[in-house]
N, C-alpha and C positions, 0 to 999 in steps of 0.2 A: 504494499499500500504505498502511495507516496503521498506528500502534503501538497494540493497545487492552489494554483489561481490564475485568474485570467488578468493579462496587464498591459500594459503600454509603455513602450520602453523608449527611451529619448535617444533623440540623436547624437552623434559625437559631442557638435557644436556645444549642443543643450548643457550635455556632461561636463565638458570644459566650465563653464558657465558656472553651473554647481559648483563646480570643486573650487572655483573661484571664491563664489560666496562662501561656501563649508570653513574656507581657510580665514576670512576674517571674522569670523563669528567670536565672541569673547572664551575665552577658554576657564575652567577646562573644560572640554565636549568628548566625546566621545562618539563621531561622526560614523553613519553608515560608510560601508567600502562603497566607493562611486560605482564600480559595478553592479550595486545592487540596487542603485536607485531608479527607481520605476513610480507609474500611475497605477496602483490597485483600482481593477475593474471589478472583480468578484474573487471573494479569496472562498476557495473552495474547503480547506481542510484537507482529512484523508480520505482519500478515491482510491477504492478496487482498478482492478485493470477493466475490467467491464464498464465500469462508468467513464471511467479517462477514454477508452476507444469510444463510444457514444458522445461522452463529450465532445472529442475530436472532429467525429462526423458530422454532427450536428451544427458547430462552429464553422463547416465548410459552409453551410448554407447560408451563412448572414451575410449581409451587402452592408459593407461598412467604407462611406466614401472618403475617410479620414476628417480630420479637425485640425484647426490650428489651437493651441493653448496658450494662453499667457497665464505665467506663475505671477504674480503682483503682490502677494501678500505673503507676509511670513508671521506664522501662526504658534502658538505654544496650546498643547492642548492638554490639561491636567489629568484626566481619565487616566488615558494611556502615558502619559509623563514624555512627549514626543513634541519635537520642534519640526515644523513641515512648513513647506511653501503650499497654497493654496493659489487656487486660479478662478478667476471672474469672469474669466472670455472662454467662448469656446465652449460651453459645457452642452451645448442642446446634442450634437451627434454622438458625444461621447457618454452623455447621459443615455438616450436611447441605445447604444451598443450595451451600458452595463445593465440596463434594462433587460435585452434582448438574452443576455448571456445570464440571468439570474432567473429569468423563465426557463431555461434550456436545464439549467441546474436542476431548478426544483421539480422540475419534469423527470429527471433522474434520482427523484428521491435524497438529494445530496442538501443536507441542512444549511440554510444560508442564511445569515446575518440581516434581519430588516431594514436597520439604520440605513437612512436616505444617505444616496452615494454622492461623495462630496470628493471631487478630482484635488489628490494632494500628493506633496512628495514629501514621504518623511527623511529628512537628515539627520536627526539625533535621538536617540532615544535615552530613557533616564533623565530627562533632564527637569529639574526642580523649578526651575522659574523662566519668564518669558525671557529670551535673548531678544537686542533689538539692534539694526546695523543698517543701514540705508542699501540701497541694490538697486540696479535696473532691470524693469521685468524680465524674465525670462521666455521667452517665446520658442516653441517649436510645433510642426507640423507632424500630428500623428499620422504615418502611411500605414498603418499594420497594427494588430494587436497579436498576441503571442499566448501560449499556454505556460508556465513555468512551475518550477519545483521549487520548494523551499528543502534545501539539504542541509544537515549539521555537519559540519568540518570541524574538528578540533572544537570543539563548544561554541564556533562562530557559525552564523547562519551565512549560506552562500544561496543565491539564487540562480537558478540555469533554468534557459529557454528551451523546452521542448518539443514547440512547433510556433511556426509564424505564420499569419494571414495577412496580406497585403491588404490595403485598402485598393479601391476600386477605380480612384481617384487619382 
């Protein structure tokens, strides 16, 4: 069984900007690895092989035309103790994709969290207070979505893309 999630992965230029932002944050913090930065569309949790095969098959039927996202707010979420970037732009297409993936997942009896979808990129975990820094908004074009796996490697989480679906435009 695997721990899976659907996500948007940022392009290299956006990752470079995210890395610059993280380097300018007040210390001490423990940022996520740059290679792990993403936007979760739907967290699936533990999924068996049959469910994974069917998720992949059904994801092939979706029509995602891409979206431009602008991450323009640095937010502190106290309950999960994270610092994240949130987007106030480009939400319609991404929200619709998240809803479609949620329906597919629920149709396979995969329990999905019912919280409203908020596109965000988690930068740091175990944060105790808000951090503030000025930054230029980070814009990127989501040109597809992926199915990824969360793997524990020597006590650290590593995210690995298993399959990608390019946008139609």
